[in-house]
Structures are given as structure tokens and as C-alpha cells.
VODOMAR-429734 format. One record per atom (N, C-alpha, C): x, y, z; residue in three letters; atom name. Coordinates in Angstrom, 3 decimals. Layout:
<sites>
site c1 = X, c2 = Y, c3 = Z, code = ALA, site = CA $
...
</sites>
This chain:
<sites>
site c1 = -28.440, c2 = -12.428, c3 = 62.750, code = UNK, site = N $
site c1 = -28.451, c2 = -12.774, c3 = 61.347, code = UNK, site = CA $
site c1 = -27.274, c2 = -13.673, c3 = 60.991, code = UNK, site = C $
site c1 = -26.107, c2 = -13.397, c3 = 61.565, code = UNK, site = N $
site c1 = -24.912, c2 = -14.182, c3 = 61.305, code = UNK, site = CA $
site c1 = -25.110, c2 = -15.625, c3 = 61.784, code = UNK, site = C $
site c1 = -25.774, c2 = -15.789, c3 = 62.937, code = UNK, site = N $
site c1 = -26.051, c2 = -17.122, c3 = 63.476, code = UNK, site = CA $
site c1 = -26.925, c2 = -17.922, c3 = 62.512, code = UNK, site = C $
site c1 = -27.903, c2 = -17.267, c3 = 61.921, code = UNK, site = N $
site c1 = -28.802, c2 = -17.923, c3 = 60.978, code = UNK, site = CA $
site c1 = -28.051, c2 = -18.400, c3 = 59.731, code = UNK, site = C $
site c1 = -27.168, c2 = -17.559, c3 = 59.208, code = UNK, site = N $
site c1 = -26.387, c2 = -17.936, c3 = 58.030, code = UNK, site = CA $
site c1 = -25.432, c2 = -19.092, c3 = 58.342, code = UNK, site = C $
site c1 = -24.796, c2 = -19.061, c3 = 59.503, code = UNK, site = N $
site c1 = -23.881, c2 = -20.137, c3 = 59.883, code = UNK, site = CA $
site c1 = -24.635, c2 = -21.447, c3 = 60.087, code = UNK, site = C $
site c1 = -25.813, c2 = -21.386, c3 = 60.644, code = UNK, site = N $
site c1 = -26.632, c2 = -22.589, c3 = 60.830, code = UNK, site = CA $
site c1 = -27.064, c2 = -23.158, c3 = 59.486, code = UNK, site = C $
site c1 = -27.473, c2 = -22.288, c3 = 58.574, code = UNK, site = N $
site c1 = -27.854, c2 = -22.726, c3 = 57.237, code = UNK, site = CA $
site c1 = -26.660, c2 = -23.356, c3 = 56.512, code = UNK, site = C $
site c1 = -25.507, c2 = -22.754, c3 = 56.651, code = UNK, site = N $
site c1 = -24.292, c2 = -23.292, c3 = 56.035, code = UNK, site = CA $
site c1 = -23.971, c2 = -24.679, c3 = 56.611, code = UNK, site = C $
site c1 = -24.108, c2 = -24.836, c3 = 57.891, code = UNK, site = N $
site c1 = -23.861, c2 = -26.122, c3 = 58.548, code = UNK, site = CA $
site c1 = -24.811, c2 = -27.194, c3 = 58.025, code = UNK, site = C $
site c1 = -26.059, c2 = -26.857, c3 = 57.881, code = UNK, site = N $
site c1 = -27.053, c2 = -27.824, c3 = 57.384, code = UNK, site = CA $
site c1 = -26.746, c2 = -28.224, c3 = 55.942, code = UNK, site = C $
site c1 = -26.447, c2 = -27.248, c3 = 55.096, code = UNK, site = N $
site c1 = -26.144, c2 = -27.532, c3 = 53.691, code = UNK, site = CA $
site c1 = -24.885, c2 = -28.384, c3 = 53.570, code = UNK, site = C $
site c1 = -23.852, c2 = -28.045, c3 = 54.303, code = UNK, site = N $
site c1 = -22.603, c2 = -28.811, c3 = 54.251, code = UNK, site = CA $
site c1 = -22.802, c2 = -30.226, c3 = 54.774, code = UNK, site = C $
site c1 = -23.593, c2 = -30.372, c3 = 55.826, code = UNK, site = N $
site c1 = -23.875, c2 = -31.702, c3 = 56.367, code = UNK, site = CA $
site c1 = -24.605, c2 = -32.567, c3 = 55.345, code = UNK, site = C $
site c1 = -25.572, c2 = -32.011, c3 = 54.684, code = UNK, site = N $
site c1 = -26.303, c2 = -32.756, c3 = 53.653, code = UNK, site = CA $
site c1 = -25.355, c2 = -33.145, c3 = 52.519, code = UNK, site = C $
site c1 = -24.528, c2 = -32.206, c3 = 52.079, code = UNK, site = N $
site c1 = -23.588, c2 = -32.480, c3 = 50.991, code = UNK, site = CA $
site c1 = -22.639, c2 = -33.617, c3 = 51.347, code = UNK, site = C $
site c1 = -22.012, c2 = -33.550, c3 = 52.531, code = UNK, site = N $
site c1 = -21.033, c2 = -34.570, c3 = 52.904, code = UNK, site = CA $
site c1 = -21.688, c2 = -35.923, c3 = 53.146, code = UNK, site = C $
site c1 = -22.907, c2 = -35.939, c3 = 53.630, code = UNK, site = N $
site c1 = -23.608, c2 = -37.213, c3 = 53.793, code = UNK, site = CA $
site c1 = -23.937, c2 = -37.841, c3 = 52.438, code = UNK, site = C $
site c1 = -24.352, c2 = -37.039, c3 = 51.484, code = UNK, site = N $
site c1 = -24.618, c2 = -37.555, c3 = 50.142, code = UNK, site = CA $
site c1 = -23.321, c2 = -38.056, c3 = 49.503, code = UNK, site = C $
site c1 = -22.248, c2 = -37.307, c3 = 49.672, code = UNK, site = N $
site c1 = -20.950, c2 = -37.717, c3 = 49.125, code = UNK, site = CA $
site c1 = -20.501, c2 = -39.049, c3 = 49.729, code = UNK, site = C $
site c1 = -20.648, c2 = -39.208, c3 = 51.036, code = UNK, site = N $
site c1 = -20.269, c2 = -40.463, c3 = 51.698, code = UNK, site = CA $
site c1 = -21.127, c2 = -41.620, c3 = 51.193, code = UNK, site = C $
site c1 = -22.410, c2 = -41.376, c3 = 50.970, code = UNK, site = N $
site c1 = -23.307, c2 = -42.413, c3 = 50.469, code = UNK, site = CA $
site c1 = -22.898, c2 = -42.847, c3 = 49.054, code = UNK, site = C $
site c1 = -22.551, c2 = -41.885, c3 = 48.204, code = UNK, site = N $
site c1 = -22.122, c2 = -42.199, c3 = 46.842, code = UNK, site = CA $
site c1 = -20.809, c2 = -42.975, c3 = 46.870, code = UNK, site = C $
site c1 = -19.872, c2 = -42.564, c3 = 47.711, code = UNK, site = N $
site c1 = -18.577, c2 = -43.251, c3 = 47.810, code = UNK, site = CA $
site c1 = -18.717, c2 = -44.667, c3 = 48.357, code = UNK, site = C $
site c1 = -19.794, c2 = -44.944, c3 = 49.027, code = UNK, site = N $
site c1 = -20.062, c2 = -46.286, c3 = 49.520, code = UNK, site = CA $
site c1 = -20.223, c2 = -47.262, c3 = 48.354, code = UNK, site = C $
site c1 = -20.808, c2 = -46.803, c3 = 47.263, code = UNK, site = N $
site c1 = -21.049, c2 = -47.653, c3 = 46.106, code = UNK, site = CA $
site c1 = -20.033, c2 = -47.451, c3 = 44.982, code = UNK, site = C $
site c1 = -19.413, c2 = -46.274, c3 = 44.936, code = UNK, site = N $
site c1 = -18.411, c2 = -45.976, c3 = 43.915, code = UNK, site = CA $
site c1 = -17.130, c2 = -45.545, c3 = 44.644, code = UNK, site = C $
site c1 = -16.280, c2 = -46.511, c3 = 45.039, code = UNK, site = N $
site c1 = -15.077, c2 = -46.150, c3 = 45.787, code = UNK, site = CA $
site c1 = -14.051, c2 = -45.429, c3 = 44.914, code = UNK, site = C $
site c1 = -13.181, c2 = -44.680, c3 = 45.556, code = UNK, site = N $
site c1 = -12.110, c2 = -44.002, c3 = 44.845, code = UNK, site = CA $
site c1 = -11.136, c2 = -45.019, c3 = 44.277, code = UNK, site = C $
site c1 = -10.530, c2 = -44.704, c3 = 43.150, code = UNK, site = N $
site c1 = -9.543, c2 = -45.577, c3 = 42.542, code = UNK, site = CA $
site c1 = -8.289, c2 = -45.587, c3 = 43.418, code = UNK, site = C $
site c1 = -7.771, c2 = -46.786, c3 = 43.678, code = UNK, site = N $
site c1 = -6.554, c2 = -46.891, c3 = 44.484, code = UNK, site = CA $
site c1 = -5.343, c2 = -46.515, c3 = 43.650, code = UNK, site = C $
site c1 = -4.378, c2 = -45.907, c3 = 44.294, code = UNK, site = N $
site c1 = -3.163, c2 = -45.496, c3 = 43.620, code = UNK, site = CA $
site c1 = -2.324, c2 = -46.726, c3 = 43.291, code = UNK, site = C $
site c1 = -1.789, c2 = -46.773, c3 = 42.067, code = UNK, site = N $
site c1 = -0.915, c2 = -47.859, c3 = 41.654, code = UNK, site = CA $
site c1 = 0.523, c2 = -47.480, c3 = 42.008, code = UNK, site = C $
site c1 = 1.148, c2 = -48.250, c3 = 42.891, code = UNK, site = N $
site c1 = 2.505, c2 = -47.943, c3 = 43.341, code = UNK, site = CA $
site c1 = 3.550, c2 = -48.863, c3 = 42.711, code = UNK, site = C $
site c1 = 3.147, c2 = -49.668, c3 = 41.743, code = UNK, site = N $
site c1 = 4.066, c2 = -50.592, c3 = 41.095, code = UNK, site = CA $
site c1 = 5.254, c2 = -49.830, c3 = 40.514, code = UNK, site = C $
site c1 = 6.452, c2 = -50.283, c3 = 40.851, code = UNK, site = N $
site c1 = 7.667, c2 = -49.659, c3 = 40.356, code = UNK, site = CA $
site c1 = 8.117, c2 = -48.435, c3 = 41.125, code = UNK, site = C $
site c1 = 7.372, c2 = -48.027, c3 = 42.128, code = UNK, site = N $
site c1 = 7.723, c2 = -46.845, c3 = 42.918, code = UNK, site = CA $
site c1 = 8.702, c2 = -47.220, c3 = 44.038, code = UNK, site = C $
site c1 = 9.314, c2 = -46.207, c3 = 44.626, code = UNK, site = N $
site c1 = 10.179, c2 = -46.384, c3 = 45.790, code = UNK, site = CA $
site c1 = 9.371, c2 = -45.990, c3 = 47.011, code = UNK, site = C $
site c1 = 9.301, c2 = -46.888, c3 = 47.991, code = UNK, site = N $
site c1 = 8.524, c2 = -46.639, c3 = 49.203, code = UNK, site = CA $
site c1 = 9.492, c2 = -46.591, c3 = 50.389, code = UNK, site = C $
site c1 = 9.528, c2 = -45.453, c3 = 51.069, code = UNK, site = N $
site c1 = 10.353, c2 = -45.269, c3 = 52.259, code = UNK, site = CA $
site c1 = 9.486, c2 = -45.495, c3 = 53.484, code = UNK, site = C $
site c1 = 9.916, c2 = -46.411, c3 = 54.354, code = UNK, site = N $
site c1 = 9.167, c2 = -46.690, c3 = 55.574, code = UNK, site = CA $
site c1 = 10.091, c2 = -46.459, c3 = 56.758, code = UNK, site = C $
site c1 = 9.715, c2 = -45.508, c3 = 57.607, code = UNK, site = N $
site c1 = 10.482, c2 = -45.262, c3 = 58.822, code = UNK, site = CA $
site c1 = 9.905, c2 = -46.121, c3 = 59.941, code = UNK, site = C $
site c1 = 10.754, c2 = -46.498, c3 = 60.870, code = UNK, site = N $
site c1 = 10.308, c2 = -47.355, c3 = 61.963, code = UNK, site = CA $
site c1 = 10.003, c2 = -48.764, c3 = 61.486, code = UNK, site = C $
site c1 = 10.743, c2 = -49.217, c3 = 60.482, code = UNK, site = N $
site c1 = 10.445, c2 = -50.494, c3 = 59.835, code = UNK, site = CA $
site c1 = 10.933, c2 = -51.704, c3 = 60.614, code = UNK, site = C $
site c1 = 11.622, c2 = -51.501, c3 = 61.727, code = UNK, site = N $
site c1 = 12.166, c2 = -52.624, c3 = 62.478, code = UNK, site = CA $
site c1 = 11.132, c2 = -53.411, c3 = 63.249, code = UNK, site = C $
site c1 = 9.977, c2 = -52.830, c3 = 63.486, code = UNK, site = N $
site c1 = 8.938, c2 = -53.534, c3 = 64.242, code = UNK, site = CA $
site c1 = 7.620, c2 = -52.773, c3 = 64.122, code = UNK, site = C $
site c1 = 6.581, c2 = -53.359, c3 = 64.671, code = UNK, site = N $
site c1 = 5.293, c2 = -52.695, c3 = 64.786, code = UNK, site = CA $
site c1 = 4.648, c2 = -52.325, c3 = 63.463, code = UNK, site = C $
site c1 = 4.087, c2 = -51.114, c3 = 63.424, code = UNK, site = N $
site c1 = 3.356, c2 = -50.657, c3 = 62.253, code = UNK, site = CA $
site c1 = 4.270, c2 = -50.555, c3 = 61.035, code = UNK, site = C $
site c1 = 5.516, c2 = -50.131, c3 = 61.225, code = UNK, site = N $
site c1 = 6.453, c2 = -50.039, c3 = 60.110, code = UNK, site = CA $
site c1 = 6.676, c2 = -51.395, c3 = 59.453, code = UNK, site = C $
site c1 = 6.842, c2 = -52.425, c3 = 60.264, code = UNK, site = N $
site c1 = 7.029, c2 = -53.777, c3 = 59.714, code = UNK, site = CA $
site c1 = 5.770, c2 = -54.229, c3 = 58.977, code = UNK, site = C $
site c1 = 4.607, c2 = -53.959, c3 = 59.564, code = UNK, site = N $
site c1 = 3.356, c2 = -54.349, c3 = 58.911, code = UNK, site = CA $
site c1 = 3.177, c2 = -53.636, c3 = 57.575, code = UNK, site = C $
site c1 = 3.527, c2 = -52.358, c3 = 57.527, code = UNK, site = N $
site c1 = 3.422, c2 = -51.613, c3 = 56.271, code = UNK, site = CA $
site c1 = 4.364, c2 = -52.196, c3 = 55.222, code = UNK, site = C $
site c1 = 5.578, c2 = -52.533, c3 = 55.621, code = UNK, site = N $
site c1 = 6.536, c2 = -53.125, c3 = 54.690, code = UNK, site = CA $
site c1 = 6.002, c2 = -54.441, c3 = 54.142, code = UNK, site = C $
site c1 = 5.388, c2 = -55.236, c3 = 55.009, code = UNK, site = N $
site c1 = 4.828, c2 = -56.513, c3 = 54.571, code = UNK, site = CA $
site c1 = 3.665, c2 = -56.311, c3 = 53.597, code = UNK, site = C $
site c1 = 2.882, c2 = -55.264, c3 = 53.789, code = UNK, site = N $
site c1 = 1.768, c2 = -54.979, c3 = 52.882, code = UNK, site = CA $
site c1 = 2.246, c2 = -54.456, c3 = 51.529, code = UNK, site = C $
site c1 = 3.326, c2 = -53.670, c3 = 51.516, code = UNK, site = N $
site c1 = 3.845, c2 = -53.128, c3 = 50.271, code = UNK, site = CA $
site c1 = 4.670, c2 = -54.146, c3 = 49.487, code = UNK, site = C $
site c1 = 5.230, c2 = -55.143, c3 = 50.145, code = UNK, site = N $
site c1 = 6.150, c2 = -56.093, c3 = 49.511, code = UNK, site = CA $
site c1 = 5.601, c2 = -56.740, c3 = 48.244, code = UNK, site = C $
site c1 = 4.391, c2 = -57.277, c3 = 48.236, code = UNK, site = N $
site c1 = 3.925, c2 = -57.947, c3 = 47.010, code = UNK, site = CA $
site c1 = 3.440, c2 = -56.999, c3 = 45.911, code = UNK, site = C $
site c1 = 3.541, c2 = -55.704, c3 = 46.111, code = UNK, site = N $
site c1 = 3.016, c2 = -54.742, c3 = 45.134, code = UNK, site = CA $
site c1 = 4.038, c2 = -54.315, c3 = 44.082, code = UNK, site = C $
site c1 = 5.216, c2 = -54.916, c3 = 44.074, code = UNK, site = N $
site c1 = 6.211, c2 = -54.591, c3 = 43.058, code = UNK, site = CA $
site c1 = 6.909, c2 = -53.266, c3 = 43.278, code = UNK, site = C $
site c1 = 7.194, c2 = -52.937, c3 = 44.521, code = UNK, site = N $
site c1 = 7.862, c2 = -51.676, c3 = 44.839, code = UNK, site = CA $
site c1 = 9.288, c2 = -51.945, c3 = 45.318, code = UNK, site = C $
site c1 = 10.107, c2 = -50.903, c3 = 45.291, code = UNK, site = N $
site c1 = 11.418, c2 = -50.956, c3 = 45.921, code = UNK, site = CA $
site c1 = 11.252, c2 = -50.402, c3 = 47.325, code = UNK, site = C $
site c1 = 11.573, c2 = -51.195, c3 = 48.314, code = UNK, site = N $
site c1 = 11.398, c2 = -50.777, c3 = 49.705, code = UNK, site = CA $
site c1 = 12.697, c2 = -50.214, c3 = 50.267, code = UNK, site = C $
site c1 = 12.593, c2 = -49.073, c3 = 50.928, code = UNK, site = N $
site c1 = 13.703, c2 = -48.480, c3 = 51.665, code = UNK, site = CA $
site c1 = 13.249, c2 = -48.414, c3 = 53.115, code = UNK, site = C $
site c1 = 13.955, c2 = -49.143, c3 = 53.978, code = UNK, site = N $
site c1 = 13.563, c2 = -49.255, c3 = 55.378, code = UNK, site = CA $
site c1 = 14.534, c2 = -48.472, c3 = 56.254, code = UNK, site = C $
site c1 = 13.984, c2 = -47.677, c3 = 57.164, code = UNK, site = N $
site c1 = 14.781, c2 = -46.918, c3 = 58.122, code = UNK, site = CA $
site c1 = 14.338, c2 = -47.280, c3 = 59.528, code = UNK, site = C $
site c1 = 15.311, c2 = -47.443, c3 = 60.423, code = UNK, site = N $
site c1 = 14.998, c2 = -47.660, c3 = 61.837, code = UNK, site = CA $
site c1 = 16.278, c2 = -47.518, c3 = 62.641, code = UNK, site = C $
site c1 = 16.123, c2 = -47.389, c3 = 63.943, code = UNK, site = N $
site c1 = 17.276, c2 = -47.358, c3 = 64.840, code = UNK, site = CA $
site c1 = 17.649, c2 = -48.766, c3 = 65.291, code = UNK, site = C $
site c1 = 16.798, c2 = -49.734, c3 = 65.015, code = UNK, site = N $
site c1 = 17.002, c2 = -51.117, c3 = 65.420, code = UNK, site = CA $
site c1 = 17.503, c2 = -51.923, c3 = 64.219, code = UNK, site = C $
site c1 = 18.819, c2 = -52.127, c3 = 64.148, code = UNK, site = N $
site c1 = 19.436, c2 = -52.815, c3 = 63.013, code = UNK, site = CA $
site c1 = 18.932, c2 = -54.253, c3 = 62.882, code = UNK, site = C $
site c1 = 18.849, c2 = -54.972, c3 = 63.992, code = UNK, site = N $
site c1 = 18.399, c2 = -56.370, c3 = 63.945, code = UNK, site = CA $
site c1 = 16.941, c2 = -56.473, c3 = 63.507, code = UNK, site = C $
site c1 = 16.113, c2 = -55.565, c3 = 63.981, code = UNK, site = N $
site c1 = 14.716, c2 = -55.546, c3 = 63.580, code = UNK, site = CA $
site c1 = 14.553, c2 = -55.291, c3 = 62.087, code = UNK, site = C $
site c1 = 15.385, c2 = -54.387, c3 = 61.556, code = UNK, site = N $
site c1 = 15.326, c2 = -54.101, c3 = 60.121, code = UNK, site = CA $
site c1 = 15.765, c2 = -55.304, c3 = 59.301, code = UNK, site = C $
site c1 = 16.798, c2 = -55.998, c3 = 59.768, code = UNK, site = N $
site c1 = 17.247, c2 = -57.190, c3 = 59.038, code = UNK, site = CA $
site c1 = 16.134, c2 = -58.232, c3 = 58.992, code = UNK, site = C $
site c1 = 15.433, c2 = -58.392, c3 = 60.105, code = UNK, site = N $
site c1 = 14.319, c2 = -59.338, c3 = 60.159, code = UNK, site = CA $
site c1 = 13.191, c2 = -58.902, c3 = 59.230, code = UNK, site = C $
site c1 = 12.882, c2 = -57.619, c3 = 59.227, code = UNK, site = N $
site c1 = 11.846, c2 = -57.097, c3 = 58.334, code = UNK, site = CA $
site c1 = 12.250, c2 = -57.302, c3 = 56.879, code = UNK, site = C $
site c1 = 13.514, c2 = -57.026, c3 = 56.557, code = UNK, site = N $
site c1 = 13.998, c2 = -57.213, c3 = 55.181, code = UNK, site = CA $
site c1 = 13.855, c2 = -58.675, c3 = 54.763, code = UNK, site = C $
site c1 = 14.168, c2 = -59.590, c3 = 55.654, code = UNK, site = N $
site c1 = 14.031, c2 = -61.012, c3 = 55.350, code = UNK, site = CA $
site c1 = 12.566, c2 = -61.365, c3 = 55.094, code = UNK, site = C $
site c1 = 11.684, c2 = -60.852, c3 = 55.955, code = UNK, site = N $
site c1 = 10.258, c2 = -61.148, c3 = 55.807, code = UNK, site = CA $
site c1 = 9.686, c2 = -60.619, c3 = 54.493, code = UNK, site = C $
site c1 = 10.053, c2 = -59.392, c3 = 54.136, code = UNK, site = N $
site c1 = 9.479, c2 = -58.804, c3 = 52.918, code = UNK, site = CA $
site c1 = 10.045, c2 = -59.451, c3 = 51.663, code = UNK, site = C $
site c1 = 11.287, c2 = -59.935, c3 = 51.730, code = UNK, site = N $
site c1 = 11.837, c2 = -60.664, c3 = 50.587, code = UNK, site = CA $
site c1 = 11.079, c2 = -61.970, c3 = 50.393, code = UNK, site = C $
site c1 = 10.698, c2 = -62.606, c3 = 51.489, code = UNK, site = N $
site c1 = 9.901, c2 = -63.834, c3 = 51.409, code = UNK, site = CA $
site c1 = 8.517, c2 = -63.561, c3 = 50.826, code = UNK, site = C $
site c1 = 8.001, c2 = -62.357, c3 = 51.055, code = UNK, site = N $
site c1 = 6.669, c2 = -62.001, c3 = 50.562, code = UNK, site = CA $
site c1 = 6.689, c2 = -61.455, c3 = 49.139, code = UNK, site = C $
site c1 = 7.871, c2 = -61.417, c3 = 48.528, code = UNK, site = N $
site c1 = 7.933, c2 = -61.059, c3 = 47.123, code = UNK, site = CA $
site c1 = 8.510, c2 = -59.700, c3 = 46.790, code = UNK, site = C $
site c1 = 9.075, c2 = -58.994, c3 = 47.736, code = UNK, site = N $
site c1 = 9.673, c2 = -57.689, c3 = 47.436, code = UNK, site = CA $
site c1 = 10.892, c2 = -57.879, c3 = 46.538, code = UNK, site = C $
site c1 = 10.944, c2 = -57.143, c3 = 45.455, code = UNK, site = N $
site c1 = 12.034, c2 = -57.288, c3 = 44.500, code = UNK, site = CA $
site c1 = 13.332, c2 = -56.676, c3 = 45.036, code = UNK, site = C $
site c1 = 13.237, c2 = -55.441, c3 = 45.512, code = UNK, site = N $
site c1 = 14.423, c2 = -54.739, c3 = 46.008, code = UNK, site = CA $
site c1 = 14.136, c2 = -54.201, c3 = 47.394, code = UNK, site = C $
site c1 = 15.047, c2 = -54.495, c3 = 48.317, code = UNK, site = N $
site c1 = 14.912, c2 = -54.013, c3 = 49.688, code = UNK, site = CA $
site c1 = 16.257, c2 = -53.448, c3 = 50.133, code = UNK, site = C $
site c1 = 16.231, c2 = -52.217, c3 = 50.618, code = UNK, site = N $
site c1 = 17.429, c2 = -51.580, c3 = 51.159, code = UNK, site = CA $
site c1 = 17.077, c2 = -51.103, c3 = 52.562, code = UNK, site = C $
site c1 = 17.984, c2 = -51.309, c3 = 53.513, code = UNK, site = N $
site c1 = 17.709, c2 = -50.835, c3 = 54.863, code = UNK, site = CA $
site c1 = 18.899, c2 = -50.055, c3 = 55.395, code = UNK, site = C $
site c1 = 18.561, c2 = -49.020, c3 = 56.162, code = UNK, site = N $
site c1 = 19.561, c2 = -48.092, c3 = 56.672, code = UNK, site = CA $
site c1 = 19.286, c2 = -47.812, c3 = 58.144, code = UNK, site = C $
site c1 = 20.350, c2 = -47.720, c3 = 58.908, code = UNK, site = N $
site c1 = 20.248, c2 = -47.333, c3 = 60.311, code = UNK, site = CA $
site c1 = 20.063, c2 = -45.821, c3 = 60.356, code = UNK, site = C $
site c1 = 18.942, c2 = -45.366, c3 = 60.913, code = UNK, site = N $
site c1 = 18.650, c2 = -43.931, c3 = 60.935, code = UNK, site = CA $
site c1 = 17.811, c2 = -43.588, c3 = 62.154, code = UNK, site = C $
site c1 = 18.240, c2 = -42.588, c3 = 62.885, code = UNK, site = N $
site c1 = 17.473, c2 = -42.047, c3 = 64.007, code = UNK, site = CA $
site c1 = 16.708, c2 = -40.840, c3 = 63.465, code = UNK, site = C $
site c1 = 15.440, c2 = -41.017, c3 = 63.213, code = UNK, site = N $
site c1 = 14.629, c2 = -39.964, c3 = 62.583, code = UNK, site = CA $
site c1 = 14.388, c2 = -38.763, c3 = 63.495, code = UNK, site = C $
site c1 = 14.756, c2 = -38.865, c3 = 64.769, code = UNK, site = N $
site c1 = 14.620, c2 = -37.718, c3 = 65.660, code = UNK, site = CA $
site c1 = 15.813, c2 = -36.775, c3 = 65.518, code = UNK, site = C $
site c1 = 16.829, c2 = -37.189, c3 = 64.764, code = UNK, site = N $
site c1 = 18.022, c2 = -36.392, c3 = 64.552, code = UNK, site = CA $
site c1 = 18.023, c2 = -35.886, c3 = 63.099, code = UNK, site = C $
site c1 = 17.825, c2 = -34.586, c3 = 62.928, code = UNK, site = N $
site c1 = 17.707, c2 = -33.991, c3 = 61.596, code = UNK, site = CA $
site c1 = 18.955, c2 = -34.246, c3 = 60.751, code = UNK, site = C $
site c1 = 20.128, c2 = -34.127, c3 = 61.339, code = UNK, site = N $
site c1 = 21.370, c2 = -34.344, c3 = 60.594, code = UNK, site = CA $
site c1 = 21.469, c2 = -35.788, c3 = 60.122, code = UNK, site = C $
site c1 = 21.040, c2 = -36.731, c3 = 60.952, code = UNK, site = N $
site c1 = 21.077, c2 = -38.144, c3 = 60.565, code = UNK, site = CA $
site c1 = 20.113, c2 = -38.416, c3 = 59.418, code = UNK, site = C $
site c1 = 18.958, c2 = -37.789, c3 = 59.441, code = UNK, site = N $
site c1 = 17.980, c2 = -37.972, c3 = 58.365, code = UNK, site = CA $
site c1 = 18.561, c2 = -37.486, c3 = 57.047, code = UNK, site = C $
site c1 = 19.180, c2 = -36.312, c3 = 57.036, code = UNK, site = N $
site c1 = 19.770, c2 = -35.790, c3 = 55.806, code = UNK, site = CA $
site c1 = 20.931, c2 = -36.660, c3 = 55.334, code = UNK, site = C $
site c1 = 21.750, c2 = -37.158, c3 = 56.271, code = UNK, site = N $
site c1 = 22.881, c2 = -38.010, c3 = 55.914, code = UNK, site = CA $
site c1 = 22.393, c2 = -39.309, c3 = 55.258, code = UNK, site = C $
site c1 = 21.396, c2 = -39.944, c3 = 55.866, code = UNK, site = N $
site c1 = 20.887, c2 = -41.195, c3 = 55.323, code = UNK, site = CA $
site c1 = 20.132, c2 = -40.951, c3 = 54.016, code = UNK, site = C $
site c1 = 19.435, c2 = -39.829, c3 = 53.912, code = UNK, site = N $
site c1 = 18.745, c2 = -39.494, c3 = 52.660, code = UNK, site = CA $
site c1 = 19.756, c2 = -39.364, c3 = 51.527, code = UNK, site = C $
site c1 = 20.898, c2 = -38.757, c3 = 51.794, code = UNK, site = N $
site c1 = 21.953, c2 = -38.654, c3 = 50.771, code = UNK, site = CA $
site c1 = 22.469, c2 = -40.034, c3 = 50.386, code = UNK, site = C $
site c1 = 22.596, c2 = -40.932, c3 = 51.362, code = UNK, site = N $
site c1 = 23.024, c2 = -42.308, c3 = 51.064, code = UNK, site = CA $
site c1 = 22.009, c2 = -42.990, c3 = 50.155, code = UNK, site = C $
site c1 = 20.735, c2 = -42.800, c3 = 50.427, code = UNK, site = N $
site c1 = 19.690, c2 = -43.427, c3 = 49.615, code = UNK, site = CA $
site c1 = 19.722, c2 = -42.872, c3 = 48.194, code = UNK, site = C $
site c1 = 19.857, c2 = -41.580, c3 = 48.060, code = UNK, site = N $
site c1 = 19.864, c2 = -40.939, c3 = 46.747, code = UNK, site = CA $
site c1 = 21.083, c2 = -41.391, c3 = 45.925, code = UNK, site = C $
site c1 = 22.230, c2 = -41.496, c3 = 46.575, code = UNK, site = N $
site c1 = 23.456, c2 = -41.852, c3 = 45.867, code = UNK, site = CA $
site c1 = 23.600, c2 = -43.346, c3 = 45.603, code = UNK, site = C $
site c1 = 22.698, c2 = -44.144, c3 = 46.088, code = UNK, site = N $
site c1 = 22.781, c2 = -45.591, c3 = 45.878, code = UNK, site = CA $
site c1 = 22.197, c2 = -46.002, c3 = 44.597, code = UNK, site = C $
</sites>
């Protein structure tokens, strides 16, 4: 009997989520407006972090960049300023070190 109820639940949930996905195809969720917000990006010296910073730059946000690569962060800061970022702050931070994260977080808060 339990197997029958679980199978019925699976079928009902599958139908529900498929209908929800179909509706969202035509009525997408409203995107969050981040204008004026502070965006912290870790690993901003290269790769995905740099790409995220470049995507957020023209949205009118204050960017806070963290990375262990100081030169990479400087390059990212230069790129995002060219793309229209109003305020960019970058800090040397090893996110694998809990004490360093708290120390740099205090620097960001007190700035």
C-alpha cells in the first residue's frame, strides 16, 4: 500500500512541476534589481569571479572584490571601471583562512 501511495505522489508531483515549468517558460520570474547594492565577489582576480564582476559592473552596484591574486584583482578593477562600475574596492583575502575572512570583512565594514 505504501508503494502505491508513493507512486501516486510521484506522478502528481511530476505533473505539477512540469506544468509549473511550462508556465514559467512564458511568464518568467521577475529579476532582482541590484542597483545601489553592494556586491561581494570572491575569486575576482580571474575566471568566473572576473566574469561575474564584469556582468555586475554596468548595473550600478558597488563592487567589493576579494582574491589572493593582487595583480589579478587590480586588472579586474580596471576592467570593471571601464565597463561603468561606479565604486570598486578590492582586498587581498585568502578565503580558505577563516581568520583572514573575518579580518577583511571588518576592513570592508569599516570603510
